[in-house]
All heavy atoms as a GROMACS GRO file, in nm:
protein
  558
    1MET      N    1  -4.209   1.488  -0.423
    1MET     CA    2  -4.120   1.507  -0.536
    1MET      C    3  -3.978   1.534  -0.490
    1MET      O    4  -3.884   1.482  -0.548
    1MET     CB    5  -4.172   1.620  -0.623
    1MET     CG    6  -4.087   1.642  -0.746
    1MET     SD    7  -4.159   1.765  -0.849
    1MET     CE    8  -4.169   1.678  -1.000
    2ALA      N    9  -3.964   1.614  -0.384
    2ALA     CA   10  -3.830   1.643  -0.332
    2ALA      C   11  -3.765   1.517  -0.277
    2ALA      O   12  -3.644   1.500  -0.286
    2ALA     CB   13  -3.838   1.750  -0.224
    3GLU      N   14  -3.848   1.430  -0.218
    3GLU     CA   15  -3.794   1.305  -0.164
    3GLU      C   16  -3.740   1.216  -0.276
    3GLU      O   17  -3.638   1.150  -0.259
    3GLU     CB   18  -3.902   1.231  -0.086
    3GLU     CG   19  -3.944   1.303   0.041
    3GLU     CD   20  -4.059   1.232   0.111
    3GLU    OE1   21  -4.099   1.124   0.064
    3GLU    OE2   22  -4.106   1.285   0.211
    4GLU      N   23  -3.808   1.216  -0.390
    4GLU     CA   24  -3.763   1.134  -0.503
    4GLU      C   25  -3.628   1.185  -0.555
    4GLU      O   26  -3.540   1.106  -0.591
    4GLU     CB   27  -3.867   1.137  -0.615
    4GLU     CG   28  -3.996   1.067  -0.580
    4GLU     CD   29  -4.101   1.081  -0.689
    4GLU    OE1   30  -4.070   1.141  -0.794
    4GLU    OE2   31  -4.213   1.034  -0.669
    5VAL      N   32  -3.611   1.315  -0.559
    5VAL     CA   33  -3.485   1.373  -0.606
    5VAL      C   34  -3.372   1.336  -0.509
    5VAL      O   35  -3.262   1.299  -0.552
    5VAL     CB   36  -3.498   1.528  -0.619
    5VAL    CG1   37  -3.363   1.590  -0.649
    5VAL    CG2   38  -3.599   1.563  -0.727
    6LYS      N   39  -3.401   1.344  -0.378
    6LYS     CA   40  -3.300   1.308  -0.279
    6LYS      C   41  -3.262   1.160  -0.291
    6LYS      O   42  -3.146   1.124  -0.279
    6LYS     CB   43  -3.351   1.336  -0.138
    6LYS     CG   44  -3.355   1.483  -0.104
    6LYS     CD   45  -3.401   1.502   0.038
    6LYS     CE   46  -3.410   1.650   0.074
    6LYS     NZ   47  -3.456   1.672   0.212
    7GLU      N   48  -3.361   1.075  -0.315
    7GLU     CA   49  -3.334   0.932  -0.328
    7GLU      C   50  -3.247   0.903  -0.450
    7GLU      O   51  -3.154   0.823  -0.443
    7GLU     CB   52  -3.465   0.853  -0.338
    7GLU     CG   53  -3.541   0.844  -0.208
    7GLU     CD   54  -3.672   0.768  -0.224
    7GLU    OE1   55  -3.691   0.701  -0.327
    7GLU    OE2   56  -3.755   0.777  -0.132
    8THR      N   57  -3.276   0.969  -0.562
    8THR     CA   58  -3.196   0.945  -0.682
    8THR      C   59  -3.054   1.000  -0.664
    8THR      O   60  -2.958   0.938  -0.709
    8THR     CB   61  -3.261   1.009  -0.806
    8THR    OG1   62  -3.281   1.149  -0.783
    8THR    CG2   63  -3.393   0.942  -0.839
    9GLU      N   64  -3.041   1.115  -0.597
    9GLU     CA   65  -2.907   1.170  -0.571
    9GLU      C   66  -2.829   1.078  -0.478
    9GLU      O   67  -2.709   1.056  -0.498
    9GLU     CB   68  -2.919   1.310  -0.509
    9GLU     CG   69  -2.964   1.416  -0.605
    9GLU     CD   70  -2.978   1.552  -0.539
    9GLU    OE1   71  -2.955   1.563  -0.416
    9GLU    OE2   72  -3.013   1.648  -0.609
   10THR      N   73  -2.895   1.023  -0.378
   10THR     CA   74  -2.830   0.931  -0.285
   10THR      C   75  -2.785   0.806  -0.357
   10THR      O   76  -2.674   0.756  -0.336
   10THR     CB   77  -2.925   0.895  -0.170
   10THR    OG1   78  -2.972   1.015  -0.108
   10THR    CG2   79  -2.856   0.808  -0.067
   11LYS      N   80  -2.870   0.753  -0.445
   11LYS     CA   81  -2.834   0.633  -0.520
   11LYS      C   82  -2.717   0.660  -0.613
   11LYS      O   83  -2.629   0.575  -0.629
   11LYS     CB   84  -2.954   0.583  -0.599
   11LYS     CG   85  -3.062   0.520  -0.513
   11LYS     CD   86  -3.178   0.471  -0.596
   11LYS     CE   87  -3.287   0.413  -0.508
   11LYS     NZ   88  -3.402   0.366  -0.586
   12GLU      N   89  -2.715   0.778  -0.675
   12GLU     CA   90  -2.605   0.813  -0.764
   12GLU      C   91  -2.474   0.825  -0.686
   12GLU      O   92  -2.370   0.778  -0.732
   12GLU     CB   93  -2.635   0.945  -0.836
   12GLU     CG   94  -2.741   0.933  -0.943
   12GLU     CD   95  -2.775   1.067  -1.005
   12GLU    OE1   96  -2.710   1.168  -0.970
   12GLU    OE2   97  -2.866   1.070  -1.089
   13LYS      N   98  -2.481   0.887  -0.568
   13LYS     CA   99  -2.361   0.901  -0.487
   13LYS      C  100  -2.310   0.764  -0.442
   13LYS      O  101  -2.190   0.739  -0.441
   13LYS     CB  102  -2.389   0.988  -0.364
   13LYS     CG  103  -2.404   1.135  -0.398
   13LYS     CD  104  -2.432   1.217  -0.274
   13LYS     CE  105  -2.456   1.362  -0.308
   13LYS     NZ  106  -2.485   1.443  -0.188
   14GLU      N  107  -2.402   0.675  -0.404
   14GLU     CA  108  -2.363   0.542  -0.360
   14GLU      C  109  -2.302   0.462  -0.475
   14GLU      O  110  -2.203   0.392  -0.456
   14GLU     CB  111  -2.484   0.466  -0.303
   14GLU     CG  112  -2.530   0.518  -0.169
   14GLU     CD  113  -2.653   0.446  -0.118
   14GLU    OE1  114  -2.697   0.349  -0.183
   14GLU    OE2  115  -2.704   0.487  -0.013
   15SER      N  116  -2.360   0.475  -0.593
   15SER     CA  117  -2.305   0.400  -0.707
   15SER      C  118  -2.167   0.454  -0.745
   15SER      O  119  -2.078   0.377  -0.780
   15SER     CB  120  -2.400   0.407  -0.827
   15SER     OG  121  -2.413   0.540  -0.874
   16LYS      N  122  -2.146   0.586  -0.736
   16LYS     CA  123  -2.015   0.643  -0.764
   16LYS      C  124  -1.914   0.597  -0.659
   16LYS      O  125  -1.798   0.568  -0.692
   16LYS     CB  126  -2.021   0.796  -0.766
   16LYS     CG  127  -2.089   0.851  -0.889
   16LYS     CD  128  -2.092   1.002  -0.888
   16LYS     CE  129  -2.164   1.057  -1.009
   16LYS     NZ  130  -2.170   1.204  -1.007
   17LYS      N  131  -1.957   0.589  -0.533
   17LYS     CA  132  -1.868   0.546  -0.427
   17LYS      C  133  -1.829   0.398  -0.446
   17LYS      O  134  -1.714   0.362  -0.428
   17LYS     CB  135  -1.937   0.564  -0.291
   17LYS     CG  136  -1.848   0.535  -0.174
   17LYS     CD  137  -1.918   0.564  -0.043
   17LYS     CE  138  -1.827   0.534   0.074
   17LYS     NZ  139  -1.893   0.559   0.202
   18ILE      N  140  -1.925   0.316  -0.483
   18ILE     CA  141  -1.897   0.175  -0.508
   18ILE      C  142  -1.803   0.159  -0.626
   18ILE      O  143  -1.707   0.080  -0.621
   18ILE     CB  144  -2.029   0.097  -0.530
   18ILE    CG1  145  -2.108   0.091  -0.399
   18ILE    CG2  146  -2.001  -0.043  -0.582
   18ILE    CD1  147  -2.247   0.034  -0.415
   19LEU      N  148  -1.826   0.234  -0.732
   19LEU     CA  149  -1.740   0.227  -0.850
   19LEU      C  150  -1.598   0.272  -0.815
   19LEU      O  151  -1.501   0.210  -0.858
   19LEU     CB  152  -1.798   0.313  -0.962
   19LEU     CG  153  -1.721   0.311  -1.094
   19LEU    CD1  154  -1.721   0.171  -1.153
   19LEU    CD2  155  -1.781   0.410  -1.191
   20SER      N  156  -1.586   0.378  -0.737
   20SER     CA  157  -1.456   0.428  -0.696
   20SER      C  158  -1.382   0.323  -0.612
   20SER      O  159  -1.263   0.299  -0.632
   20SER     CB  160  -1.472   0.557  -0.617
   20SER     OG  161  -1.350   0.600  -0.565
   21THR      N  162  -1.452   0.262  -0.518
   21THR     CA  163  -1.392   0.159  -0.434
   21THR      C  164  -1.350   0.039  -0.517
   21THR      O  165  -1.240  -0.016  -0.498
   21THR     CB  166  -1.491   0.116  -0.325
   21THR    OG1  167  -1.530   0.231  -0.249
   21THR    CG2  168  -1.428   0.014  -0.231
   22LEU      N  169  -1.433  -0.002  -0.609
   22LEU     CA  170  -1.402  -0.116  -0.695
   22LEU      C  171  -1.278  -0.087  -0.780
   22LEU      O  172  -1.190  -0.173  -0.795
   22LEU     CB  173  -1.521  -0.150  -0.784
   22LEU     CG  174  -1.506  -0.269  -0.877
   22LEU    CD1  175  -1.487  -0.396  -0.796
   22LEU    CD2  176  -1.625  -0.281  -0.968
   23LEU      N  177  -1.269   0.034  -0.832
   23LEU     CA  178  -1.152   0.072  -0.912
   23LEU      C  179  -1.025   0.069  -0.828
   23LEU      O  180  -0.921   0.019  -0.873
   23LEU     CB  181  -1.173   0.212  -0.971
   23LEU     CG  182  -1.060   0.265  -1.058
   23LEU    CD1  183  -1.045   0.180  -1.183
   23LEU    CD2  184  -1.086   0.410  -1.096
   24LYS      N  185  -1.033   0.117  -0.705
   24LYS     CA  186  -0.916   0.116  -0.617
   24LYS      C  187  -0.873  -0.026  -0.584
   24LYS      O  188  -0.754  -0.057  -0.578
   24LYS     CB  189  -0.945   0.194  -0.490
   24LYS     CG  190  -0.958   0.344  -0.512
   24LYS     CD  191  -1.000   0.414  -0.386
   24LYS     CE  192  -1.030   0.561  -0.412
   24LYS     NZ  193  -1.084   0.628  -0.295
   25VAL      N  194  -0.970  -0.114  -0.560
   25VAL     CA  195  -0.938  -0.254  -0.529
   25VAL      C  196  -0.873  -0.321  -0.650
   25VAL      O  197  -0.772  -0.391  -0.635
   25VAL     CB  198  -1.065  -0.330  -0.485
   25VAL    CG1  199  -1.040  -0.479  -0.480
   25VAL    CG2  200  -1.112  -0.279  -0.349
   26LEU      N  201  -0.927  -0.298  -0.768
   26LEU     CA  202  -0.868  -0.356  -0.888
   26LEU      C  203  -0.726  -0.304  -0.912
   26LEU      O  204  -0.636  -0.381  -0.948
   26LEU     CB  205  -0.956  -0.328  -1.010
   26LEU     CG  206  -1.089  -0.404  -1.014
   26LEU    CD1  207  -1.172  -0.357  -1.134
   26LEU    CD2  208  -1.065  -0.553  -1.022
   27LEU      N  209  -0.706  -0.176  -0.891
   27LEU     CA  210  -0.574  -0.118  -0.907
   27LEU      C  211  -0.476  -0.177  -0.805
   27LEU      O  212  -0.361  -0.207  -0.837
   27LEU     CB  213  -0.581   0.034  -0.891
   27LEU     CG  214  -0.456   0.113  -0.927
   27LEU    CD1  215  -0.419   0.091  -1.073
   27LEU    CD2  216  -0.479   0.260  -0.900
   28GLY      N  217  -0.522  -0.198  -0.683
   28GLY     CA  218  -0.440  -0.261  -0.580
   28GLY      C  219  -0.401  -0.403  -0.618
   28GLY      O  220  -0.287  -0.445  -0.597
   29ILE      N  221  -0.494  -0.478  -0.674
   29ILE     CA  222  -0.466  -0.615  -0.717
   29ILE      C  223  -0.363  -0.616  -0.829
   29ILE      O  224  -0.271  -0.698  -0.831
   29ILE     CB  225  -0.596  -0.686  -0.759
   29ILE    CG1  226  -0.683  -0.712  -0.636
   29ILE    CG2  227  -0.567  -0.817  -0.831
   29ILE    CD1  228  -0.822  -0.762  -0.667
   30VAL      N  229  -0.376  -0.521  -0.922
   30VAL     CA  230  -0.280  -0.512  -1.032
   30VAL      C  231  -0.140  -0.480  -0.978
   30VAL      O  232  -0.041  -0.543  -1.017
   30VAL     CB  233  -0.324  -0.406  -1.136
   30VAL    CG1  234  -0.213  -0.374  -1.234
   30VAL    CG2  235  -0.448  -0.454  -1.209
   31PHE      N  236  -0.130  -0.384  -0.886
   31PHE     CA  237   0.000  -0.349  -0.828
   31PHE      C  238   0.058  -0.466  -0.750
   31PHE      O  239   0.179  -0.491  -0.754
   31PHE     CB  240  -0.011  -0.226  -0.738
   31PHE     CG  241  -0.022  -0.097  -0.812
   31PHE    CD1  242  -0.096   0.008  -0.760
   31PHE    CD2  243   0.042  -0.078  -0.933
   31PHE    CE1  244  -0.106   0.129  -0.827
   31PHE    CE2  245   0.032   0.042  -1.002
   31PHE     CZ  246  -0.042   0.146  -0.948
   32LEU      N  247  -0.026  -0.539  -0.679
   32LEU     CA  248   0.020  -0.656  -0.604
   32LEU      C  249   0.075  -0.762  -0.698
   32LEU      O  250   0.183  -0.818  -0.674
   32LEU     CB  251  -0.095  -0.713  -0.521
   32LEU     CG  252  -0.063  -0.833  -0.432
   32LEU    CD1  253   0.036  -0.793  -0.323
   32LEU    CD2  254  -0.189  -0.888  -0.373
   33ALA      N  255   0.005  -0.788  -0.807
   33ALA     CA  256   0.050  -0.887  -0.904
   33ALA      C  257   0.181  -0.844  -0.969
   33ALA      O  258   0.273  -0.926  -0.986
   33ALA     CB  259  -0.058  -0.910  -1.010
   34LEU      N  260   0.192  -0.716  -1.004
   34LEU     CA  261   0.316  -0.667  -1.064
   34LEU      C  262   0.433  -0.675  -0.965
   34LEU      O  263   0.545  -0.707  -1.004
   34LEU     CB  264   0.298  -0.524  -1.113
   34LEU     CG  265   0.214  -0.506  -1.239
   34LEU    CD1  266   0.193  -0.357  -1.266
   34LEU    CD2  267   0.278  -0.573  -1.358
   35GLY      N  268   0.407  -0.648  -0.839
   35GLY     CA  269   0.512  -0.657  -0.738
   35GLY      C  270   0.561  -0.800  -0.719
   35GLY      O  271   0.682  -0.825  -0.710
   36ILE      N  272   0.468  -0.893  -0.714
   36ILE     CA  273   0.506  -1.035  -0.701
   36ILE      C  274   0.583  -1.078  -0.825
   36ILE      O  275   0.686  -1.148  -0.814
   36ILE     CB  276   0.381  -1.121  -0.678
   36ILE    CG1  277   0.323  -1.093  -0.539
   36ILE    CG2  278   0.414  -1.270  -0.693
   36ILE    CD1  279   0.189  -1.157  -0.514
   37TRP      N  280   0.536  -1.040  -0.940
   37TRP     CA  281   0.606  -1.075  -1.065
   37TRP      C  282   0.747  -1.020  -1.066
   37TRP      O  283   0.842  -1.087  -1.104
   37TRP     CB  284   0.526  -1.024  -1.185
   37TRP     CG  285   0.598  -1.042  -1.314
   37TRP    CD1  286   0.610  -1.156  -1.386
   37TRP    CD2  287   0.671  -0.942  -1.386
   37TRP    NE1  288   0.685  -1.134  -1.499
   37TRP    CE2  289   0.724  -1.002  -1.501
   37TRP    CE3  290   0.696  -0.808  -1.364
   37TRP    CZ2  291   0.801  -0.933  -1.593
   37TRP    CZ3  292   0.773  -0.739  -1.456
   37TRP    CH2  293   0.823  -0.801  -1.568
   38ALA      N  294   0.764  -0.894  -1.022
   38ALA     CA  295   0.896  -0.831  -1.022
   38ALA      C  296   0.991  -0.903  -0.926
   38ALA      O  297   1.108  -0.922  -0.957
   38ALA     CB  298   0.884  -0.684  -0.984
   39ILE      N  299   0.940  -0.944  -0.810
   39ILE     CA  300   1.026  -1.016  -0.715
   39ILE      C  301   1.066  -1.152  -0.771
   39ILE      O  302   1.180  -1.195  -0.757
   39ILE     CB  303   0.955  -1.030  -0.579
   39ILE    CG1  304   0.951  -0.893  -0.510
   39ILE    CG2  305   1.026  -1.131  -0.490
   39ILE    CD1  306   0.874  -0.891  -0.380
   40VAL      N  307   0.973  -1.219  -0.839
   40VAL     CA  308   1.005  -1.350  -0.896
   40VAL      C  309   1.108  -1.335  -1.007
   40VAL      O  310   1.205  -1.412  -1.014
   40VAL     CB  311   0.877  -1.419  -0.948
   40VAL    CG1  312   0.910  -1.540  -1.032
   40VAL    CG2  313   0.787  -1.458  -0.831
   41VAL      N  314   1.090  -1.237  -1.093
   41VAL     CA  315   1.182  -1.219  -1.206
   41VAL      C  316   1.320  -1.174  -1.159
   41VAL      O  317   1.422  -1.224  -1.207
   41VAL     CB  318   1.123  -1.117  -1.307
   41VAL    CG1  319   1.225  -1.080  -1.412
   41VAL    CG2  320   0.999  -1.176  -1.373
   42TRP      N  321   1.324  -1.081  -1.064
   42TRP     CA  322   1.451  -1.026  -1.017
   42TRP      C  323   1.484  -1.074  -0.877
   42TRP      O  324   1.532  -0.996  -0.792
   42TRP     CB  325   1.446  -0.873  -1.020
   42TRP     CG  326   1.430  -0.818  -1.158
   42TRP    CD1  327   1.505  -0.848  -1.266
   42TRP    CD2  328   1.333  -0.723  -1.202
   42TRP    NE1  329   1.461  -0.779  -1.375
   42TRP    CE2  330   1.355  -0.701  -1.338
   42TRP    CE3  331   1.229  -0.656  -1.139
   42TRP    CZ2  332   1.278  -0.613  -1.412
   42TRP    CZ3  333   1.152  -0.569  -1.212
   42TRP    CH2  334   1.177  -0.549  -1.348
   43ARG      N  335   1.461  -1.202  -0.848
   43ARG     CA  336   1.478  -1.252  -0.712
   43ARG      C  337   1.622  -1.241  -0.663
   43ARG      O  338   1.646  -1.212  -0.546
   43ARG     CB  339   1.426  -1.394  -0.699
   43ARG     CG  340   1.494  -1.496  -0.786
   43ARG     CD  341   1.424  -1.631  -0.775
   43ARG     NE  342   1.463  -1.719  -0.884
   43ARG     CZ  343   1.404  -1.726  -1.002
   43ARG    NH1  344   1.303  -1.648  -1.027
   43ARG    NH2  345   1.446  -1.809  -1.095
   44TYR      N  346   1.719  -1.263  -0.749
   44TYR     CA  347   1.859  -1.255  -0.706
   44TYR      C  348   1.897  -1.110  -0.676
   44TYR      O  349   1.968  -1.084  -0.577
   44TYR     CB  350   1.951  -1.316  -0.811
   44TYR     CG  351   1.921  -1.462  -0.835
   44TYR    CD1  352   1.870  -1.507  -0.956
   44TYR    CD2  353   1.940  -1.556  -0.733
   44TYR    CE1  354   1.840  -1.641  -0.977
   44TYR    CE2  355   1.909  -1.690  -0.752
   44TYR     CZ  356   1.860  -1.732  -0.874
   44TYR     OH  357   1.830  -1.863  -0.893
   45ASP      N  358   1.852  -1.019  -0.757
   45ASP     CA  359   1.876  -0.877  -0.730
   45ASP      C  360   1.805  -0.833  -0.602
   45ASP      O  361   1.857  -0.752  -0.525
   45ASP     CB  362   1.831  -0.790  -0.847
   45ASP     CG  363   1.912  -0.816  -0.973
   45ASP    OD1  364   2.032  -0.848  -0.959
   45ASP    OD2  365   1.855  -0.804  -1.083
   46PHE      N  366   1.687  -0.888  -0.580
   46PHE     CA  367   1.611  -0.856  -0.458
   46PHE      C  368   1.686  -0.905  -0.335
   46PHE      O  369   1.694  -0.835  -0.234
   46PHE     CB  370   1.471  -0.918  -0.466
   46PHE     CG  371   1.387  -0.893  -0.345
   46PHE    CD1  372   1.336  -0.768  -0.319
   46PHE    CD2  373   1.358  -0.996  -0.256
   46PHE    CE1  374   1.259  -0.743  -0.207
   46PHE    CE2  375   1.282  -0.972  -0.144
   46PHE     CZ  376   1.232  -0.846  -0.120
   47LEU      N  377   1.744  -1.025  -0.344
   47LEU     CA  378   1.820  -1.077  -0.230
   47LEU      C  379   1.945  -0.992  -0.204
   47LEU      O  380   1.981  -0.968  -0.088
   47LEU     CB  381   1.860  -1.223  -0.256
   47LEU     CG  382   1.745  -1.323  -0.250
   47LEU    CD1  383   1.794  -1.461  -0.290
   47LEU    CD2  384   1.684  -1.326  -0.112
   48VAL      N  385   2.010  -0.945  -0.307
   48VAL     CA  386   2.126  -0.857  -0.290
   48VAL      C  387   2.083  -0.727  -0.222
   48VAL      O  388   2.152  -0.677  -0.132
   48VAL     CB  389   2.193  -0.829  -0.426
   48VAL    CG1  390   2.296  -0.717  -0.415
   48VAL    CG2  391   2.256  -0.955  -0.481
   49LEU      N  392   1.968  -0.675  -0.262
   49LEU     CA  393   1.917  -0.553  -0.200
   49LEU      C  394   1.887  -0.574  -0.053
   49LEU      O  395   1.922  -0.491   0.032
   49LEU     CB  396   1.791  -0.507  -0.274
   49LEU     CG  397   1.722  -0.383  -0.220
   49LEU    CD1  398   1.810  -0.261  -0.244
   49LEU    CD2  399   1.588  -0.364  -0.286
   50VAL      N  400   1.824  -0.686  -0.019
   50VAL     CA  401   1.792  -0.715   0.121
   50VAL      C  402   1.921  -0.731   0.201
   50VAL      O  403   1.934  -0.677   0.312
   50VAL     CB  404   1.704  -0.841   0.131
   50VAL    CG1  405   1.691  -0.888   0.275
   50VAL    CG2  406   1.566  -0.814   0.072
   51LYS      N  407   2.018  -0.804   0.147
   51LYS     CA  408   2.145  -0.821   0.217
   51LYS      C  409   2.216  -0.688   0.235
   51LYS      O  410   2.280  -0.664   0.338
   51LYS     CB  411   2.235  -0.917   0.140
   51LYS     CG  412   2.189  -1.061   0.145
   51LYS     CD  413   2.280  -1.149   0.061
   51LYS     CE  414   2.229  -1.290   0.052
   51LYS     NZ  415   2.314  -1.375  -0.035
   52GLY      N  416   2.205  -0.600   0.138
   52GLY     CA  417   2.268  -0.469   0.147
   52GLY      C  418   2.202  -0.379   0.249
   52GLY      O  419   2.264  -0.286   0.301
   53CYS      N  420   2.077  -0.403   0.279
   53CYS     CA  421   2.004  -0.319   0.373
   53CYS      C  422   2.018  -0.365   0.518
   53CYS      O  423   1.978  -0.293   0.610
   53CYS     CB  424   1.856  -0.314   0.336
   53CYS     SG  425   1.825  -0.224   0.184
   54VAL      N  426   2.073  -0.484   0.540
   54VAL     CA  427   2.085  -0.536   0.676
   54VAL      C  428   2.178  -0.447   0.760
   54VAL      O  429   2.144  -0.412   0.874
   54VAL     CB  430   2.134  -0.682   0.675
   54VAL    CG1  431   2.173  -0.729   0.814
   54VAL    CG2  432   2.027  -0.772   0.617
   55GLY      N  433   2.293  -0.411   0.706
   55GLY     CA  434   2.388  -0.328   0.781
   55GLY      C  435   2.331  -0.193   0.822
   55GLY      O  436   2.333  -0.159   0.941
   56PRO      N  437   2.280  -0.114   0.726
   56PRO     CA  438   2.222   0.015   0.765
   56PRO      C  439   2.103   0.001   0.861
   56PRO      O  440   2.085   0.084   0.950
   56PRO     CB  441   2.176   0.076   0.632
   56PRO     CG  442   2.265   0.014   0.531
   56PRO     CD  443   2.291  -0.125   0.581
   57PHE      N  444   2.025  -0.105   0.847
   57PHE     CA  445   1.913  -0.126   0.938
   57PHE      C  446   1.964  -0.150   1.081
   57PHE      O  447   1.911  -0.094   1.177
   57PHE     CB  448   1.828  -0.246   0.892
   57PHE     CG  449   1.720  -0.282   0.989
   57PHE    CD1  450   1.606  -0.206   0.998
   57PHE    CD2  451   1.734  -0.392   1.073
   57PHE    CE1  452   1.506  -0.239   1.088
   57PHE    CE2  453   1.636  -0.426   1.162
   57PHE     CZ  454   1.520  -0.349   1.171
   58LEU      N  455   2.067  -0.234   1.095
   58LEU     CA  456   2.122  -0.260   1.228
   58LEU      C  457   2.185  -0.134   1.287
   58LEU      O  458   2.174  -0.109   1.407
   58LEU     CB  459   2.224  -0.374   1.220
   58LEU     CG  460   2.165  -0.512   1.189
   58LEU    CD1  461   2.277  -0.613   1.172
   58LEU    CD2  462   2.068  -0.555   1.297
   59LEU      N  463   2.250  -0.055   1.203
   59LEU     CA  464   2.308   0.071   1.249
   59LEU      C  465   2.199   0.166   1.300
   59LEU      O  466   2.213   0.226   1.408
   59LEU     CB  467   2.386   0.137   1.135
   59LEU     CG  468   2.456   0.268   1.167
   59LEU    CD1  469   2.566   0.247   1.270
   59LEU    CD2  470   2.513   0.329   1.041
   60LEU      N  471   2.092   0.177   1.227
   60LEU     CA  472   1.981   0.263   1.269
   60LEU      C  473   1.917   0.210   1.398
   60LEU      O  474   1.883   0.288   1.488
   60LEU     CB  475   1.876   0.271   1.158
   60LEU     CG  476   1.756   0.361   1.182
   60LEU    CD1  477   1.802   0.505   1.202
   60LEU    CD2  478   1.659   0.353   1.066
   61ALA      N  479   1.901   0.078   1.408
   61ALA     CA  480   1.844   0.020   1.529
   61ALA      C  481   1.934   0.049   1.650
   61ALA      O  482   1.884   0.078   1.759
   61ALA     CB  483   1.826  -0.131   1.510
   62ALA      N  484   2.065   0.042   1.630
   62ALA     CA  485   2.158   0.072   1.740
   62ALA      C  486   2.147   0.218   1.782
   62ALA      O  487   2.145   0.250   1.901
   62ALA     CB  488   2.300   0.040   1.697
   63LEU      N  489   2.139   0.309   1.685
   63LEU     CA  490   2.127   0.452   1.719
   63LEU      C  491   1.998   0.481   1.795
   63LEU      O  492   1.996   0.559   1.891
   63LEU     CB  493   2.134   0.536   1.592
   63LEU     CG  494   2.271   0.539   1.522
   63LEU    CD1  495   2.260   0.615   1.389
   63LEU    CD2  496   2.374   0.601   1.613
   64ILE      N  497   1.890   0.417   1.753
   64ILE     CA  498   1.762   0.437   1.824
   64ILE      C  499   1.770   0.379   1.964
   64ILE      O  500   1.721   0.440   2.061
   64ILE     CB  501   1.647   0.373   1.743
   64ILE    CG1  502   1.625   0.452   1.614
   64ILE    CG2  503   1.519   0.367   1.825
   64ILE    CD1  504   1.529   0.388   1.517
   65THR      N  505   1.834   0.265   1.980
   65THR     CA  506   1.850   0.203   2.110
   65THR      C  507   1.932   0.293   2.202
   65THR      O  508   1.898   0.313   2.320
   65THR     CB  509   1.916   0.065   2.098
   65THR    OG1  510   1.838  -0.015   2.009
   65THR    CG2  511   1.925  -0.004   2.233
   66PHE      N  512   2.041   0.350   2.150
   66PHE     CA  513   2.122   0.441   2.230
   66PHE      C  514   2.043   0.566   2.269
   66PHE      O  515   2.054   0.617   2.380
   66PHE     CB  516   2.249   0.483   2.157
   66PHE     CG  517   2.351   0.373   2.146
   66PHE    CD1  518   2.426   0.357   2.030
   66PHE    CD2  519   2.374   0.285   2.250
   66PHE    CE1  520   2.520   0.257   2.019
   66PHE    CE2  521   2.468   0.184   2.241
   66PHE     CZ  522   2.542   0.170   2.125
   67ALA      N  523   1.961   0.616   2.178
   67ALA     CA  524   1.880   0.736   2.208
   67ALA      C  525   1.778   0.705   2.318
   67ALA      O  526   1.752   0.789   2.405
   67ALA     CB  527   1.811   0.783   2.081
   68ILE      N  528   1.721   0.586   2.314
   68ILE     CA  529   1.624   0.547   2.418
   68ILE      C  530   1.696   0.528   2.551
   68ILE      O  531   1.646   0.567   2.657
   68ILE     CB  532   1.548   0.421   2.375
   68ILE    CG1  533   1.457   0.454   2.257
   68ILE    CG2  534   1.466   0.366   2.490
   68ILE    CD1  535   1.392   0.331   2.193
   69ALA      N  536   1.814   0.463   2.548
   69ALA     CA  537   1.888   0.437   2.672
   69ALA      C  538   1.938   0.565   2.736
   69ALA      O  539   1.954   0.572   2.858
   69ALA     CB  540   2.005   0.344   2.641
   70LYS      N  541   1.964   0.668   2.658
   70LYS     CA  542   2.014   0.795   2.708
   70LYS      C  543   1.910   0.863   2.798
   70LYS      O  544   1.946   0.931   2.893
   70LYS     CB  545   2.054   0.886   2.592
   70LYS     CG  546   2.121   1.013   2.633
   70LYS     CD  547   2.159   1.095   2.514
   70LYS     CE  548   2.225   1.224   2.555
   70LYS     NZ  549   2.260   1.306   2.438
   71GLU      N  550   1.785   0.843   2.769
   71GLU     CA  551   1.678   0.909   2.845
   71GLU      C  552   1.660   0.852   2.979
   71GLU      O  553   1.690   0.784   3.049
   71GLU     CB  554   1.546   0.900   2.770
   71GLU     CG  555   1.544   0.982   2.645
   71GLU     CD  556   1.412   0.970   2.573
   71GLU    OE1  557   1.318   0.909   2.623
   71GLU    OE2  558   1.403   1.023   2.464
   0.00000   0.00000   0.00000
């Protein structure tokens, strides 16, 4: 009888784990679709953002390079 209770508890835990994983995957797919949609709709604004980030990125890369060369 104790074995039957353990088996049912194990099955319940596994089904909850599968449901949780499935929910996370579905939520990830929804976020991915929304992100792609946002980039398509605001592609020109996205390109301006990327172009605006090139300068600070290169500045940060230079600072890191100097920090590594100092050692």
